[in-house]
PDB file of N, CA, C and O in Angstrom:
ATOM      1  N   MET A   1      -8.339 -29.477  20.461  1.00  0.00           N
ATOM      2  CA  MET A   1      -7.897 -30.407  19.455  1.00  0.00           C
ATOM      3  C   MET A   1      -8.776 -31.649  19.450  1.00  0.00           C
ATOM      4  O   MET A   1      -8.289 -32.767  19.280  1.00  0.00           O
ATOM      5  N   GLU A   2     -10.004 -31.454  19.628  1.00  0.00           N
ATOM      6  CA  GLU A   2     -10.935 -32.561  19.651  1.00  0.00           C
ATOM      7  C   GLU A   2     -11.070 -33.150  18.255  1.00  0.00           C
ATOM      8  O   GLU A   2     -11.210 -32.414  17.278  1.00  0.00           O
ATOM      9  N   GLY A   3     -11.030 -34.471  18.157  1.00  0.00           N
ATOM     10  CA  GLY A   3     -11.201 -35.127  16.880  1.00  0.00           C
ATOM     11  C   GLY A   3      -9.904 -35.444  16.157  1.00  0.00           C
ATOM     12  O   GLY A   3      -9.941 -36.093  15.112  1.00  0.00           O
ATOM     13  N   THR A   4      -8.766 -35.014  16.670  1.00  0.00           N
ATOM     14  CA  THR A   4      -7.504 -35.336  16.020  1.00  0.00           C
ATOM     15  C   THR A   4      -6.897 -36.559  16.698  1.00  0.00           C
ATOM     16  O   THR A   4      -6.982 -36.725  17.915  1.00  0.00           O
ATOM     17  N   SER A   5      -6.293 -37.397  15.891  1.00  0.00           N
ATOM     18  CA  SER A   5      -5.713 -38.616  16.436  1.00  0.00           C
ATOM     19  C   SER A   5      -4.310 -38.353  16.960  1.00  0.00           C
ATOM     20  O   SER A   5      -3.707 -37.315  16.686  1.00  0.00           O
ATOM     21  N   LEU A   6      -3.814 -39.305  17.711  1.00  0.00           N
ATOM     22  CA  LEU A   6      -2.465 -39.195  18.259  1.00  0.00           C
ATOM     23  C   LEU A   6      -1.435 -39.148  17.138  1.00  0.00           C
ATOM     24  O   LEU A   6      -0.437 -38.434  17.237  1.00  0.00           O
ATOM     25  N   THR A   7      -1.673 -39.903  16.076  1.00  0.00           N
ATOM     26  CA  THR A   7      -0.744 -39.915  14.949  1.00  0.00           C
ATOM     27  C   THR A   7      -0.679 -38.547  14.284  1.00  0.00           C
ATOM     28  O   THR A   7       0.406 -38.067  13.956  1.00  0.00           O
ATOM     29  N   ASP A   8      -1.829 -37.918  14.083  1.00  0.00           N
ATOM     30  CA  ASP A   8      -1.846 -36.582  13.477  1.00  0.00           C
ATOM     31  C   ASP A   8      -1.106 -35.580  14.343  1.00  0.00           C
ATOM     32  O   ASP A   8      -0.334 -34.763  13.838  1.00  0.00           O
ATOM     33  N   THR A   9      -1.338 -35.641  15.632  1.00  0.00           N
ATOM     34  CA  THR A   9      -0.664 -34.716  16.548  1.00  0.00           C
ATOM     35  C   THR A   9       0.841 -34.954  16.545  1.00  0.00           C
ATOM     36  O   THR A   9       1.628 -34.008  16.519  1.00  0.00           O
ATOM     37  N   LEU A  10       1.230 -36.220  16.572  1.00  0.00           N
ATOM     38  CA  LEU A  10       2.659 -36.560  16.574  1.00  0.00           C
ATOM     39  C   LEU A  10       3.324 -36.108  15.283  1.00  0.00           C
ATOM     40  O   LEU A  10       4.416 -35.540  15.310  1.00  0.00           O
ATOM     41  N   LEU A  11       2.671 -36.359  14.150  1.00  0.00           N
ATOM     42  CA  LEU A  11       3.234 -35.930  12.868  1.00  0.00           C
ATOM     43  C   LEU A  11       3.342 -34.410  12.779  1.00  0.00           C
ATOM     44  O   LEU A  11       4.310 -33.885  12.228  1.00  0.00           O
ATOM     45  N   ALA A  12       2.362 -33.714  13.312  1.00  0.00           N
ATOM     46  CA  ALA A  12       2.411 -32.246  13.302  1.00  0.00           C
ATOM     47  C   ALA A  12       3.593 -31.746  14.128  1.00  0.00           C
ATOM     48  O   ALA A  12       4.293 -30.818  13.723  1.00  0.00           O
ATOM     49  N   ARG A  13       3.808 -32.356  15.269  1.00  0.00           N
ATOM     50  CA  ARG A  13       4.923 -31.916  16.125  1.00  0.00           C
ATOM     51  C   ARG A  13       6.274 -32.273  15.519  1.00  0.00           C
ATOM     52  O   ARG A  13       7.226 -31.500  15.628  1.00  0.00           O
ATOM     53  N   VAL A  14       6.364 -33.421  14.890  1.00  0.00           N
ATOM     54  CA  VAL A  14       7.610 -33.806  14.218  1.00  0.00           C
ATOM     55  C   VAL A  14       7.887 -32.849  13.067  1.00  0.00           C
ATOM     56  O   VAL A  14       9.029 -32.439  12.863  1.00  0.00           O
ATOM     57  N   GLY A  15       6.854 -32.491  12.315  1.00  0.00           N
ATOM     58  CA  GLY A  15       7.016 -31.531  11.222  1.00  0.00           C
ATOM     59  C   GLY A  15       7.488 -30.173  11.717  1.00  0.00           C
ATOM     60  O   GLY A  15       8.348 -29.541  11.103  1.00  0.00           O
ATOM     61  N   LEU A  16       6.922 -29.734  12.825  1.00  0.00           N
ATOM     62  CA  LEU A  16       7.361 -28.462  13.410  1.00  0.00           C
ATOM     63  C   LEU A  16       8.810 -28.534  13.865  1.00  0.00           C
ATOM     64  O   LEU A  16       9.570 -27.584  13.679  1.00  0.00           O
ATOM     65  N   MET A  17       9.192 -29.654  14.459  1.00  0.00           N
ATOM     66  CA  MET A  17      10.573 -29.806  14.924  1.00  0.00           C
ATOM     67  C   MET A  17      11.546 -29.810  13.745  1.00  0.00           C
ATOM     68  O   MET A  17      12.624 -29.222  13.828  1.00  0.00           O
ATOM     69  N   ILE A  18      11.172 -30.465  12.657  1.00  0.00           N
ATOM     70  CA  ILE A  18      12.034 -30.458  11.471  1.00  0.00           C
ATOM     71  C   ILE A  18      12.164 -29.041  10.918  1.00  0.00           C
ATOM     72  O   ILE A  18      13.257 -28.621  10.539  1.00  0.00           O
ATOM     73  N   ALA A  19      11.059 -28.305  10.869  1.00  0.00           N
ATOM     74  CA  ALA A  19      11.092 -26.928  10.378  1.00  0.00           C
ATOM     75  C   ALA A  19      11.984 -26.059  11.257  1.00  0.00           C
ATOM     76  O   ALA A  19      12.749 -25.240  10.746  1.00  0.00           O
ATOM     77  N   VAL A  20      11.892 -26.230  12.569  1.00  0.00           N
ATOM     78  CA  VAL A  20      12.732 -25.456  13.488  1.00  0.00           C
ATOM     79  C   VAL A  20      14.204 -25.781  13.266  1.00  0.00           C
ATOM     80  O   VAL A  20      15.040 -24.878  13.241  1.00  0.00           O
ATOM     81  N   LEU A  21      14.526 -27.055  13.107  1.00  0.00           N
ATOM     82  CA  LEU A  21      15.916 -27.454  12.894  1.00  0.00           C
ATOM     83  C   LEU A  21      16.472 -26.923  11.574  1.00  0.00           C
ATOM     84  O   LEU A  21      17.609 -26.455  11.522  1.00  0.00           O
ATOM     85  N   VAL A  22      15.671 -26.997  10.509  1.00  0.00           N
ATOM     86  CA  VAL A  22      16.129 -26.490   9.212  1.00  0.00           C
ATOM     87  C   VAL A  22      16.338 -24.980   9.269  1.00  0.00           C
ATOM     88  O   VAL A  22      17.353 -24.475   8.788  1.00  0.00           O
ATOM     89  N   LEU A  23      15.391 -24.263   9.849  1.00  0.00           N
ATOM     90  CA  LEU A  23      15.541 -22.809   9.954  1.00  0.00           C
ATOM     91  C   LEU A  23      16.733 -22.432  10.830  1.00  0.00           C
ATOM     92  O   LEU A  23      17.448 -21.476  10.529  1.00  0.00           O
ATOM     93  N   SER A  24      16.947 -23.171  11.898  1.00  0.00           N
ATOM     94  CA  SER A  24      18.096 -22.902  12.763  1.00  0.00           C
ATOM     95  C   SER A  24      19.400 -23.107  12.007  1.00  0.00           C
ATOM     96  O   SER A  24      20.326 -22.305  12.131  1.00  0.00           O
ATOM     97  N   ALA A  25      19.476 -24.174  11.230  1.00  0.00           N
ATOM     98  CA  ALA A  25      20.687 -24.426  10.444  1.00  0.00           C
ATOM     99  C   ALA A  25      20.908 -23.329   9.410  1.00  0.00           C
ATOM    100  O   ALA A  25      22.040 -22.892   9.201  1.00  0.00           O
ATOM    101  N   LEU A  26      19.836 -22.880   8.760  1.00  0.00           N
ATOM    102  CA  LEU A  26      19.971 -21.818   7.767  1.00  0.00           C
ATOM    103  C   LEU A  26      20.420 -20.507   8.397  1.00  0.00           C
ATOM    104  O   LEU A  26      21.274 -19.814   7.844  1.00  0.00           O
ATOM    105  N   VAL A  27      19.857 -20.163   9.542  1.00  0.00           N
ATOM    106  CA  VAL A  27      20.267 -18.937  10.233  1.00  0.00           C
ATOM    107  C   VAL A  27      21.733 -19.036  10.655  1.00  0.00           C
ATOM    108  O   VAL A  27      22.488 -18.073  10.523  1.00  0.00           O
ATOM    109  N   TYR A  28      22.129 -20.196  11.160  1.00  0.00           N
ATOM    110  CA  TYR A  28      23.520 -20.408  11.563  1.00  0.00           C
ATOM    111  C   TYR A  28      24.456 -20.221  10.369  1.00  0.00           C
ATOM    112  O   TYR A  28      25.478 -19.543  10.480  1.00  0.00           O
ATOM    113  N   LEU A  29      24.112 -20.813   9.241  1.00  0.00           N
ATOM    114  CA  LEU A  29      24.954 -20.682   8.053  1.00  0.00           C
ATOM    115  C   LEU A  29      25.002 -19.238   7.554  1.00  0.00           C
ATOM    116  O   LEU A  29      26.060 -18.745   7.164  1.00  0.00           O
ATOM    117  N   CYS A  30      23.857 -18.569   7.567  1.00  0.00           N
ATOM    118  CA  CYS A  30      23.831 -17.175   7.108  1.00  0.00           C
ATOM    119  C   CYS A  30      24.691 -16.276   7.988  1.00  0.00           C
ATOM    120  O   CYS A  30      25.432 -15.432   7.484  1.00  0.00           O
ATOM    121  N   TYR A  31      24.590 -16.459   9.308  1.00  0.00           N
ATOM    122  CA  TYR A  31      25.418 -15.652  10.206  1.00  0.00           C
ATOM    123  C   TYR A  31      26.886 -16.052  10.117  1.00  0.00           C
ATOM    124  O   TYR A  31      27.773 -15.201  10.168  1.00  0.00           O
ATOM    125  N   GLY A  32      27.132 -17.336   9.986  1.00  0.00           N
ATOM    126  CA  GLY A  32      28.514 -17.812   9.914  1.00  0.00           C
ATOM    127  C   GLY A  32      29.245 -17.321   8.674  1.00  0.00           C
ATOM    128  O   GLY A  32      30.437 -17.015   8.722  1.00  0.00           O
ATOM    129  N   TYR A  33      28.526 -17.249   7.574  1.00  0.00           N
ATOM    130  CA  TYR A  33      29.146 -16.845   6.310  1.00  0.00           C
ATOM    131  C   TYR A  33      28.747 -15.437   5.892  1.00  0.00           C
ATOM    132  O   TYR A  33      28.904 -15.081   4.724  1.00  0.00           O
ATOM    133  N   ALA A  34      28.242 -14.640   6.802  1.00  0.00           N
ATOM    134  CA  ALA A  34      27.800 -13.279   6.475  1.00  0.00           C
ATOM    135  C   ALA A  34      28.908 -12.419   5.871  1.00  0.00           C
ATOM    136  O   ALA A  34      28.659 -11.724   4.886  1.00  0.00           O
ATOM    137  N   PRO A  35      30.129 -12.440   6.428  1.00  0.00           N
ATOM    138  CA  PRO A  35      31.177 -11.603   5.802  1.00  0.00           C
ATOM    139  C   PRO A  35      31.468 -12.003   4.353  1.00  0.00           C
ATOM    140  O   PRO A  35      31.653 -11.136   3.499  1.00  0.00           O
ATOM    141  N   GLN A  36      31.507 -13.300   4.072  1.00  0.00           N
ATOM    142  CA  GLN A  36      31.770 -13.752   2.705  1.00  0.00           C
ATOM    143  C   GLN A  36      30.602 -13.401   1.782  1.00  0.00           C
ATOM    144  O   GLN A  36      30.807 -13.012   0.632  1.00  0.00           O
ATOM    145  N   ILE A  37      29.399 -13.540   2.284  1.00  0.00           N
ATOM    146  CA  ILE A  37      28.218 -13.208   1.475  1.00  0.00           C
ATOM    147  C   ILE A  37      28.189 -11.708   1.197  1.00  0.00           C
ATOM    148  O   ILE A  37      27.938 -11.285   0.068  1.00  0.00           O
ATOM    149  N   ALA A  38      28.444 -10.913   2.221  1.00  0.00           N
ATOM    150  CA  ALA A  38      28.419  -9.456   2.064  1.00  0.00           C
ATOM    151  C   ALA A  38      29.538  -8.970   1.143  1.00  0.00           C
ATOM    152  O   ALA A  38      29.375  -7.968   0.446  1.00  0.00           O
ATOM    153  N   ALA A  39      30.670  -9.672   1.138  1.00  0.00           N
ATOM    154  CA  ALA A  39      31.783  -9.257   0.273  1.00  0.00           C
ATOM    155  C   ALA A  39      31.434  -9.449  -1.200  1.00  0.00           C
ATOM    156  O   ALA A  39      31.974  -8.742  -2.051  1.00  0.00           O
ATOM    157  N   ARG A  40      30.559 -10.373  -1.514  1.00  0.00           N
ATOM    158  CA  ARG A  40      30.187 -10.635  -2.902  1.00  0.00           C
ATOM    159  C   ARG A  40      29.060  -9.715  -3.390  1.00  0.00           C
ATOM    160  O   ARG A  40      28.752  -9.676  -4.581  1.00  0.00           O
ATOM    161  N   ILE A  41      28.458  -8.989  -2.468  1.00  0.00           N
ATOM    162  CA  ILE A  41      27.342  -8.117  -2.822  1.00  0.00           C
ATOM    163  C   ILE A  41      27.819  -6.668  -2.753  1.00  0.00           C
ATOM    164  O   ILE A  41      28.630  -6.317  -1.896  1.00  0.00           O
ATOM    165  N   SER A  42      27.322  -5.847  -3.640  1.00  0.00           N
ATOM    166  CA  SER A  42      27.742  -4.450  -3.646  1.00  0.00           C
ATOM    167  C   SER A  42      27.236  -3.739  -2.391  1.00  0.00           C
ATOM    168  O   SER A  42      26.190  -4.105  -1.853  1.00  0.00           O
ATOM    169  N   PRO A  43      27.971  -2.725  -1.919  1.00  0.00           N
ATOM    170  CA  PRO A  43      27.547  -1.999  -0.717  1.00  0.00           C
ATOM    171  C   PRO A  43      26.158  -1.379  -0.838  1.00  0.00           C
ATOM    172  O   PRO A  43      25.434  -1.298   0.154  1.00  0.00           O
ATOM    173  N   THR A  44      25.778  -0.944  -2.031  1.00  0.00           N
ATOM    174  CA  THR A  44      24.452  -0.376  -2.226  1.00  0.00           C
ATOM    175  C   THR A  44      23.372  -1.426  -1.994  1.00  0.00           C
ATOM    176  O   THR A  44      22.342  -1.143  -1.383  1.00  0.00           O
ATOM    177  N   THR A  45      23.612  -2.635  -2.483  1.00  0.00           N
ATOM    178  CA  THR A  45      22.650  -3.714  -2.297  1.00  0.00           C
ATOM    179  C   THR A  45      22.562  -4.103  -0.832  1.00  0.00           C
ATOM    180  O   THR A  45      21.468  -4.341  -0.320  1.00  0.00           O
ATOM    181  N   VAL A  46      23.707  -4.173  -0.146  1.00  0.00           N
ATOM    182  CA  VAL A  46      23.711  -4.493   1.285  1.00  0.00           C
ATOM    183  C   VAL A  46      22.925  -3.443   2.052  1.00  0.00           C
ATOM    184  O   VAL A  46      22.154  -3.780   2.951  1.00  0.00           O
ATOM    185  N   HIS A  47      23.108  -2.185   1.710  1.00  0.00           N
ATOM    186  CA  HIS A  47      22.379  -1.102   2.366  1.00  0.00           C
ATOM    187  C   HIS A  47      20.878  -1.247   2.131  1.00  0.00           C
ATOM    188  O   HIS A  47      20.079  -1.056   3.047  1.00  0.00           O
ATOM    189  N   GLY A  48      20.504  -1.581   0.917  1.00  0.00           N
ATOM    190  CA  GLY A  48      19.088  -1.772   0.610  1.00  0.00           C
ATOM    191  C   GLY A  48      18.497  -2.943   1.382  1.00  0.00           C
ATOM    192  O   GLY A  48      17.381  -2.853   1.894  1.00  0.00           O
ATOM    193  N   ILE A  49      19.238  -4.036   1.468  1.00  0.00           N
ATOM    194  CA  ILE A  49      18.772  -5.198   2.228  1.00  0.00           C
ATOM    195  C   ILE A  49      18.610  -4.841   3.697  1.00  0.00           C
ATOM    196  O   ILE A  49      17.623  -5.227   4.324  1.00  0.00           O
ATOM    197  N   LEU A  50      19.557  -4.117   4.243  1.00  0.00           N
ATOM    198  CA  LEU A  50      19.469  -3.703   5.645  1.00  0.00           C
ATOM    199  C   LEU A  50      18.248  -2.823   5.890  1.00  0.00           C
ATOM    200  O   LEU A  50      17.594  -2.936   6.926  1.00  0.00           O
ATOM    201  N   ARG A  51      17.946  -1.955   4.944  1.00  0.00           N
ATOM    202  CA  ARG A  51      16.758  -1.099   5.104  1.00  0.00           C
ATOM    203  C   ARG A  51      15.472  -1.913   5.071  1.00  0.00           C
ATOM    204  O   ARG A  51      14.545  -1.640   5.833  1.00  0.00           O
ATOM    205  N   VAL A  52      15.409  -2.910   4.196  1.00  0.00           N
ATOM    206  CA  VAL A  52      14.220  -3.769   4.131  1.00  0.00           C
ATOM    207  C   VAL A  52      14.073  -4.564   5.428  1.00  0.00           C
ATOM    208  O   VAL A  52      12.969  -4.681   5.961  1.00  0.00           O
ATOM    209  N   ILE A  53      15.175  -5.106   5.934  1.00  0.00           N
ATOM    210  CA  ILE A  53      15.130  -5.868   7.189  1.00  0.00           C
ATOM    211  C   ILE A  53      14.709  -4.966   8.340  1.00  0.00           C
ATOM    212  O   ILE A  53      13.929  -5.381   9.197  1.00  0.00           O
ATOM    213  N   ALA A  54      15.215  -3.741   8.370  1.00  0.00           N
ATOM    214  CA  ALA A  54      14.828  -2.798   9.418  1.00  0.00           C
ATOM    215  C   ALA A  54      13.329  -2.493   9.341  1.00  0.00           C
ATOM    216  O   ALA A  54      12.663  -2.381  10.371  1.00  0.00           O
ATOM    217  N   PHE A  55      12.806  -2.360   8.134  1.00  0.00           N
ATOM    218  CA  PHE A  55      11.372  -2.109   7.971  1.00  0.00           C
ATOM    219  C   PHE A  55      10.547  -3.295   8.455  1.00  0.00           C
ATOM    220  O   PHE A  55       9.523  -3.115   9.114  1.00  0.00           O
ATOM    221  N   ILE A  56      10.988  -4.500   8.133  1.00  0.00           N
ATOM    222  CA  ILE A  56      10.279  -5.702   8.589  1.00  0.00           C
ATOM    223  C   ILE A  56      10.289  -5.768  10.115  1.00  0.00           C
ATOM    224  O   ILE A  56       9.267  -6.083  10.724  1.00  0.00           O
ATOM    225  N   LEU A  57      11.423  -5.477  10.734  1.00  0.00           N
ATOM    226  CA  LEU A  57      11.497  -5.465  12.198  1.00  0.00           C
ATOM    227  C   LEU A  57      10.580  -4.401  12.791  1.00  0.00           C
ATOM    228  O   LEU A  57       9.955  -4.627  13.826  1.00  0.00           O
ATOM    229  N   LEU A  58      10.497  -3.247  12.143  1.00  0.00           N
ATOM    230  CA  LEU A  58       9.578  -2.208  12.598  1.00  0.00           C
ATOM    231  C   LEU A  58       8.136  -2.708  12.528  1.00  0.00           C
ATOM    232  O   LEU A  58       7.357  -2.494  13.457  1.00  0.00           O
ATOM    233  N   CYS A  59       7.786  -3.369  11.435  1.00  0.00           N
ATOM    234  CA  CYS A  59       6.428  -3.908  11.300  1.00  0.00           C
ATOM    235  C   CYS A  59       6.123  -4.932  12.380  1.00  0.00           C
ATOM    236  O   CYS A  59       5.024  -4.945  12.935  1.00  0.00           O
ATOM    237  N   ILE A  60       7.090  -5.789  12.682  1.00  0.00           N
ATOM    238  CA  ILE A  60       6.889  -6.778  13.734  1.00  0.00           C
ATOM    239  C   ILE A  60       6.696  -6.087  15.081  1.00  0.00           C
ATOM    240  O   ILE A  60       5.831  -6.483  15.862  1.00  0.00           O
ATOM    241  N   GLY A  61       7.485  -5.070  15.354  1.00  0.00           N
ATOM    242  CA  GLY A  61       7.349  -4.329  16.605  1.00  0.00           C
ATOM    243  C   GLY A  61       6.005  -3.637  16.719  1.00  0.00           C
ATOM    244  O   GLY A  61       5.394  -3.634  17.788  1.00  0.00           O
ATOM    245  N   VAL A  62       5.540  -3.050  15.625  1.00  0.00           N
ATOM    246  CA  VAL A  62       4.228  -2.397  15.636  1.00  0.00           C
ATOM    247  C   VAL A  62       3.132  -3.432  15.881  1.00  0.00           C
ATOM    248  O   VAL A  62       2.183  -3.171  16.619  1.00  0.00           O
ATOM    249  N   GLN A  63       3.262  -4.608  15.261  1.00  0.00           N
ATOM    250  CA  GLN A  63       2.259  -5.653  15.454  1.00  0.00           C
ATOM    251  C   GLN A  63       2.229  -6.123  16.901  1.00  0.00           C
ATOM    252  O   GLN A  63       1.150  -6.325  17.457  1.00  0.00           O
ATOM    253  N   ILE A  64       3.387  -6.302  17.520  1.00  0.00           N
ATOM    254  CA  ILE A  64       3.448  -6.710  18.925  1.00  0.00           C
ATOM    255  C   ILE A  64       2.826  -5.636  19.813  1.00  0.00           C
ATOM    256  O   ILE A  64       2.057  -5.943  20.725  1.00  0.00           O
ATOM    257  N   ALA A  65       3.161  -4.383  19.544  1.00  0.00           N
ATOM    258  CA  ALA A  65       2.599  -3.289  20.337  1.00  0.00           C
ATOM    259  C   ALA A  65       1.082  -3.216  20.147  1.00  0.00           C
ATOM    260  O   ALA A  65       0.345  -3.004  21.111  1.00  0.00           O
ATOM    261  N   TRP A  66       0.618  -3.388  18.918  1.00  0.00           N
ATOM    262  CA  TRP A  66      -0.815  -3.336  18.658  1.00  0.00           C
ATOM    263  C   TRP A  66      -1.543  -4.464  19.377  1.00  0.00           C
ATOM    264  O   TRP A  66      -2.610  -4.245  19.949  1.00  0.00           O
ATOM    265  N   ASN A  67      -0.974  -5.676  19.353  1.00  0.00           N
ATOM    266  CA  ASN A  67      -1.610  -6.802  20.047  1.00  0.00           C
ATOM    267  C   ASN A  67      -1.734  -6.529  21.546  1.00  0.00           C
ATOM    268  O   ASN A  67      -2.766  -6.825  22.149  1.00  0.00           O
ATOM    269  N   GLY A  68      -0.696  -5.973  22.140  1.00  0.00           N
ATOM    270  CA  GLY A  68      -0.755  -5.642  23.557  1.00  0.00           C
ATOM    271  C   GLY A  68      -1.749  -4.536  23.846  1.00  0.00           C
ATOM    272  O   GLY A  68      -2.506  -4.612  24.814  1.00  0.00           O
ATOM    273  N   LEU A  69      -1.750  -3.510  23.012  1.00  0.00           N
ATOM    274  CA  LEU A  69      -2.676  -2.398  23.202  1.00  0.00           C
ATOM    275  C   LEU A  69      -4.119  -2.843  23.001  1.00  0.00           C
ATOM    276  O   LEU A  69      -5.013  -2.409  23.727  1.00  0.00           O
ATOM    277  N   GLU A  70      -4.342  -3.698  22.027  1.00  0.00           N
ATOM    278  CA  GLU A  70      -5.693  -4.197  21.772  1.00  0.00           C
ATOM    279  C   GLU A  70      -6.212  -5.002  22.967  1.00  0.00           C
ATOM    280  O   GLU A  70      -7.364  -4.842  23.370  1.00  0.00           O
ATOM    281  N   ALA A  71      -5.368  -5.863  23.532  1.00  0.00           N
ATOM    282  CA  ALA A  71      -5.773  -6.648  24.700  1.00  0.00           C
ATOM    283  C   ALA A  71      -6.051  -5.731  25.888  1.00  0.00           C
ATOM    284  O   ALA A  71      -7.012  -5.942  26.628  1.00  0.00           O
ATOM    285  N   LEU A  72      -5.213  -4.716  26.069  1.00  0.00           N
ATOM    286  CA  LEU A  72      -5.411  -3.765  27.159  1.00  0.00           C
ATOM    287  C   LEU A  72      -6.714  -2.996  26.982  1.00  0.00           C
ATOM    288  O   LEU A  72      -7.488  -2.850  27.928  1.00  0.00           O
ATOM    289  N   LEU A  73      -6.954  -2.508  25.779  1.00  0.00           N
ATOM    290  CA  LEU A  73      -8.179  -1.743  25.532  1.00  0.00           C
ATOM    291  C   LEU A  73      -9.426  -2.590  25.706  1.00  0.00           C
ATOM    292  O   LEU A  73     -10.427  -2.109  26.237  1.00  0.00           O
ATOM    293  N   LYS A  74      -9.385  -3.839  25.269  1.00  0.00           N
ATOM    294  CA  LYS A  74     -10.548  -4.722  25.455  1.00  0.00           C
ATOM    295  C   LYS A  74     -10.822  -4.924  26.934  1.00  0.00           C
ATOM    296  O   LYS A  74     -11.978  -4.921  27.356  1.00  0.00           O
ATOM    297  N   THR A  75      -9.771  -5.099  27.727  1.00  0.00           N
ATOM    298  CA  THR A  75      -9.939  -5.293  29.165  1.00  0.00           C
ATOM    299  C   THR A  75     -10.493  -4.043  29.816  1.00  0.00           C
ATOM    300  O   THR A  75     -11.418  -4.120  30.624  1.00  0.00           O
ATOM    301  N   VAL A  76      -9.943  -2.902  29.474  1.00  0.00           N
ATOM    302  CA  VAL A  76     -10.387  -1.645  30.069  1.00  0.00           C
ATOM    303  C   VAL A  76     -11.839  -1.339  29.671  1.00  0.00           C
ATOM    304  O   VAL A  76     -12.639  -0.919  30.507  1.00  0.00           O
ATOM    305  N   LEU A  77     -12.166  -1.547  28.418  1.00  0.00           N
ATOM    306  CA  LEU A  77     -13.521  -1.248  27.958  1.00  0.00           C
ATOM    307  C   LEU A  77     -14.543  -2.224  28.523  1.00  0.00           C
ATOM    308  O   LEU A  77     -15.698  -1.847  28.725  1.00  0.00           O
ATOM    309  N   GLN A  78     -14.154  -3.462  28.781  1.00  0.00           N
ATOM    310  CA  GLN A  78     -15.091  -4.431  29.365  1.00  0.00           C
ATOM    311  C   GLN A  78     -15.365  -4.113  30.839  1.00  0.00           C
ATOM    312  O   GLN A  78     -16.489  -4.278  31.313  1.00  0.00           O
ATOM    313  N   THR A  79     -14.343  -3.662  31.553  1.00  0.00           N
ATOM    314  CA  THR A  79     -14.543  -3.381  32.978  1.00  0.00           C
ATOM    315  C   THR A  79     -15.258  -2.059  33.185  1.00  0.00           C
ATOM    316  O   THR A  79     -15.953  -1.901  34.188  1.00  0.00           O
ATOM    317  N   HIS A  80     -15.116  -1.112  32.287  1.00  0.00           N
ATOM    318  CA  HIS A  80     -15.762   0.191  32.435  1.00  0.00           C
ATOM    319  C   HIS A  80     -16.994   0.340  31.558  1.00  0.00           C
ATOM    320  O   HIS A  80     -17.674   1.364  31.616  1.00  0.00           O
ATOM    321  N   GLY A  81     -17.291  -0.666  30.749  1.00  0.00           N
ATOM    322  CA  GLY A  81     -18.388  -0.521  29.801  1.00  0.00           C
ATOM    323  C   GLY A  81     -19.649  -1.177  30.192  1.00  0.00           C
ATOM    324  O   GLY A  81     -20.634  -1.111  29.457  1.00  0.00           O
TER     325      GLY A  81
END
């Protein structure tokens, strides 16, 4: 972080903290009111949303696995190459 001032760093961290707090509040509200939200949505739509969320979680899992495998392969290929 060479060349950045203390003010820039502080503002960046404050911005991140605000984003974390807002997202936390939104997640809390969504989980807290999930039964009421789901009751207003048709079961077919809820099923579709669940499938999309499951796909996103699968993508995240594949990305995590790929990052680990890539780091492992780079290490193995550097030591044996």
